[in-house]
N, C-alpha and C positions, 0 to 999 in steps of 0.2 A: 240184750247180751247177745244171745246165742245166734241171732238173727245177723246181728253185726258180724259174727266169723263166720256166719253163713254166708252172707255176703261177699265176703273177703274171699271166703274160696273157690266160692261161684266165679267172682268176678276174675280172678288169677286164673283158674284153671281152665275155663272158658276163652280170656283172654288169649291162652299163649296157642291155643289152634287157629290164632286171627296171622300169626308169623306163617302160617304154609299158605295162606288166600294169600299171605303179603308178595309171596316169590311167585312172578310170572311162570317160573318152568313151572313149580305145582299145581299152580293155578289153573294151567291149561287141563290137567287132569280134574282138579277139583272144581272148578266153575259150573254153574247150576248144579250140583249135585246135594247130595243130602248133609255132606259136611259141610254146604254155609249155612244150611239152614240149622244147624248144631248151634253150629259157631255163634251167629248171628243173636237169637233169641236167647241161647243162655248166656249172654252177656247182656243184651240190652232187655230181656223181658225177663228173665228170671232173678238177677243181680237187683236189678230196680226193683224189682216188687220185694228181695230183702231187704231193700234200702227202707222201704215203706215200714215195713211190717215192723221191722227194729223201733222207726221211730215212734210209731202207734203205742206199741208194747211200753215203750219210754219214756211219752207224756200221755199217757192214758190217764192214772192218777192223778195229776196236774190237768187234767181237762175236766174231768170229773169228781175228781177227791174219793173214787173206788180203784181199787184194782183188779186188774180182767184175771180167770182162773188160770192156774199156775198151769193143772194137770191138761188143760184142753191146750193153753197155748204149747206147752213142750209136745203134744201128739201132735197139732199142726205143724211144728218147726220140724221133727223128725221125719215127718212123711211127705215134706214138703221138700225138706234136703236131698234126701234118700230117693226118693221119686222123681225130681230133676233130675240128678245126674241117672236113673236108670231111663227115663225117655232118651235125652240127648245125647249120652254118651254111646250107645250103639247108633247111635245117628251118624256119627263119623265114619264109624268102622264100613257104612253102608254107602257113603259119601267117596271114601277109598276106592269101593268096587265100583264106581262110575254109575253109582244107581242117580237119575238126573228127580229134578222135584216137579213139582206140580204137574204130577198125573191122577189119574185116580186108582185106575186097576194095571197090575204089574204083571197080571198071570200070566200075559201071553208072551211076557218075556224071559226066555230061558235063563237067560243071564241075571237077573233082579227075582224072579219066581220062589229062589231059595229063602229070602228075606221074608216070605210069611208070616213064618210063624214067629219069625222078632218084630216084623208089624204089628202085630198080634198083640202081644206082647205089651210094646209102647203105648199102644193103646188101649187096652185095660189097667194100666200104670198111670196112665193120662185124665183118665176116671175118676180114679182115686184120689187124684192129685186133688182134681177138681170137686171132689167130695170135700175132701178135709180144708178147703176154703170156706164151703158153705159152712164148716162146725166155726170156724173163724168167725166169721159174719154171725154168728149164734153167739158168740160167746164175746163178741163187743157188745152187741144191744143188752146182752141177761147182764153182763157185767154192770155197766150203765146206771142199773135198777139195783140188782142183786147180788155186787161183787163186794169184797171184803174192803171195810171202809176204809181211807186213809185215815191215820194219828198222826205223823209225825210229819211236820212241814218236806222234809226233805228223805225222803225211805231211799232215796240209789245211793247217798252222800255223794250228790253232784254238786259241781264247784260252780257251776254257769246259775246267772241268776234268778231267771224263772222260780228256781228252789228256795229263794230270799222270801216268797210271798207267800201270804194265808192259804191254809189246807183250801179255805171257799175266799178267793180273792174280791174285793169288790170293787167296785170304779176307781180306775189308776192304778190299782193292782198292789199298790203298797201301801198301808197306812202313813201317812206323815209323809218326809223327805223322803224323795227317790233315792236309793242307796247309791253310794259312790265308789266306783272300779278300779281297784288298786291294782292288779295283777291276770294273769294272763287266765285262760278256763282250764290249764292242765297240770295246776301243783298239785299231783298223786304220789304218796310215797314220797316225800320231802323234807328231808330233815325227822324222820323218824313220825310221821303225820301222814294218814291216808291220805284223806285230802284237805285244801285248806280253800274255802270258800271264797269268790273273787272280791268282795268284798271286807276283807281282813287286811290291815295297809301293812305294808315290807316290813318287816323288822331290820334294823343294822346286824344283826348278828345271821339273818337267815343266811342260806345259802342263797348263791346268784345262777345257780344253772338245776 
């Protein structure tokens, strides 16, 4: 859930900067600067990874019958979220100042060598964020063998069909008949109930919204 919310935060905040480069007048100044790097990578790169991480953490218990370590997961999320903003948000300001991309050394540029300290800070944060991704990789493989075992079929109280299979599904996923779907997958907090599985038939007295 945290990575899902993080995806929304990253995608919206990064996407809003696309309005600037979509304006032809502003884009004369911003074109081929660090502003474009920041906008593109936070939306197409970081947001995409947040969606991937959300899916992995959500379906890991279904794939392996164990949970990933929560503490390591929280560290992974918060360092990645905060680090992503610390990496790419300063780049927007560098781009507004006209700092061009694709240059190795800015020390001879009197206009841009003032950003040397900021670039060093961005590089340090990048190394830290990369290191915490290795922590995620460790958590993933460690939890496959040593993670806390799943004891309930539907640990997240999710509505979708995959959570109606046994904890260790065999061939065909469901023993016996394949379940029948009677409703959409988003019946949460409806008629006083937190969640309603898709396999439950719609009652006559049930609200339609």
